C-alpha positions in Angstrom: -23.5 18.7 -1.7 -25.7 16.7 -4.0 -26.3 13.1 -2.6 -25.6 11.4 -5.9 -22.2 13.0 -6.3 -21.3 12.3 -2.7 -22.2 8.6 -3.1 -20.1 8.3 -6.3 -17.1 10.0 -4.6 -17.3 7.5 -1.8 -17.4 4.5 -4.2 -14.4 5.9 -6.1 -12.5 6.4 -2.8 -13.3 2.9 -1.6 -12.1 1.4 -4.9 -8.8 3.3 -4.7 -8.2 2.4 -1.1 -9.0 -1.3 -1.6 -6.8 -1.4 -4.7 -3.9 0.1 -2.7 -4.0 -2.3 0.2 -2.4 -5.3 -1.3 1.3 -5.1 -0.5 3.7 -7.4 -2.2 4.7 -10.6 -0.3 7.5 -13.1 -0.8 6.8 -16.2 -2.9 8.3 -19.4 -1.4 9.7 -22.3 -3.4 7.9 -25.5 -2.1 11.1 -27.1 -0.7 11.1 -29.9 1.9 10.7 -27.5 4.8 7.8 -25.7 3.2 6.1 -29.0 2.5 6.6 -30.2 6.1 5.2 -27.1 7.8 2.4 -26.3 5.3 1.2 -23.0 3.8 -0.5 -21.7 7.0 2.7 -21.9 9.0 4.7 -20.5 6.1 2.4 -17.5 5.9 2.7 -16.9 9.7 6.5 -17.0 9.3 6.3 -14.5 6.4 4.2 -12.2 8.6 6.7 -12.5 11.5 9.7 -11.8 9.2 7.8 -8.8 7.7 7.2 -7.5 11.2 10.8 -7.9 12.1 11.9 -6.1 8.9 9.5 -3.2 9.6 11.0 -2.8 13.1 14.6 -3.1 12.0 14.6 -1.3 8.7 12.6 1.6 10.2 15.1 1.9 13.1 18.0 1.9 10.6 17.2 5.3 9.0 14.6 4.1 6.4 11.8 5.8 8.4 12.7 9.2 7.1 12.6 8.0 3.6 9.3 6.2 4.2 7.8 9.4 5.7 8.9 11.4 2.6 7.3 8.7 0.4 4.0 8.9 2.4 4.0 12.7 2.3 4.6 12.7 -1.5 1.8 10.2 -2.1 -0.5 12.2 0.1 0.2 15.5 -1.8 0.0 13.9 -5.2 -3.2 12.1 -4.2 -4.7 15.4 -2.9 -3.9 17.3 -6.1 -5.1 14.6 -8.4 -8.3 14.2 -6.4 -9.0 17.9 -6.4 -8.6 18.0 -10.2 -10.8 15.0 -10.7 -13.4 16.3 -8.2 -13.5 19.7 -9.8 -14.3 18.1 -13.2 -16.9 15.9 -11.6 -18.3 18.9 -9.7 -18.4 21.0 -12.8 -20.5 18.4 -14.6 -23.1 18.5 -11.7 -22.9 22.2 -11.3 -20.6 22.6 -8.2 -16.9 22.5 -9.1 -15.8 23.9 -5.7 -17.5 21.2 -3.6 -16.3 18.5 -6.1 -12.7 19.8 -5.8 -12.9 19.7 -2.0 -14.3 16.2 -1.8 -11.9 15.1 -4.5 -8.9 16.6 -2.6 -9.9 14.9 0.6 -10.5 11.6 -1.1 -7.3 11.7 -3.1 -5.2 12.8 -0.1 -6.6 9.9 2.0 -6.0 7.4 -0.8 -2.4 8.8 -1.3 -1.8 8.6 2.5 -3.0 5.0 2.7 -1.2 4.0 -0.4 2.1 5.4 1.0 1.5 3.7 4.4 0.7 0.3 2.9 3.5 0.2 0.4 1.7 1.5 -2.7 -0.3 -0.7 -5.0 -0.2 -4.4 -5.8 2.6 -5.4 -8.0 5.0 -2.6 -6.9 8.4 -3.7 -5.7 9.2 -3.5 -2.0 12.2 -1.5 -0.8 15.3 -3.6 -1.6 16.6 -3.5 2.0 13.3 -4.5 3.4 12.9 -7.4 0.8 16.5 -8.6 1.5 15.8 -8.6 5.3 12.6 -10.6 4.9 14.3 -13.1 2.5 17.2 -13.6 4.8 14.9 -14.1 7.8 12.9 -16.7 5.8 16.1 -18.5 4.7 17.2 -18.7 8.3 14.0 -20.5 9.0 14.5 -23.1 6.2 12.5 -21.5 3.4 13.6 -20.7 -0.1 12.1 -17.3 -1.2 12.1 -17.0 -5.0 10.7 -13.5 -5.5 7.9 -11.1 -4.5 4.4 -10.8 -5.8 
């Protein structure tokens, strides 16, 4: 494969992966408890509640739905990447290699996106979000939404 095309594909793949890493998190109202413990402790508590929600929601039957979501993202990413790679490869004279690199890149991006909860700004699963919000309220926080 041509070195220039390979380098460009890796840059595109890295951009897609980085863009898909930021999962939504709860936003907390700065009530008395939040002001007492500070942001660092609040963020650790959010992380702990998210871990508990992952364990509970996954064991409650949501894991099959998440697996389906990940598989769908992987397949769509692979197909999209193959099409984009073929176009890029055709421009440089090798559509087959471009399609193969694009498919692998797209499938990887789709897999990671599915595993990490899609891209920034997407809404979390309602059961997951309710679990995290409830956990945070039990600790004295006042969650006001997700961002």
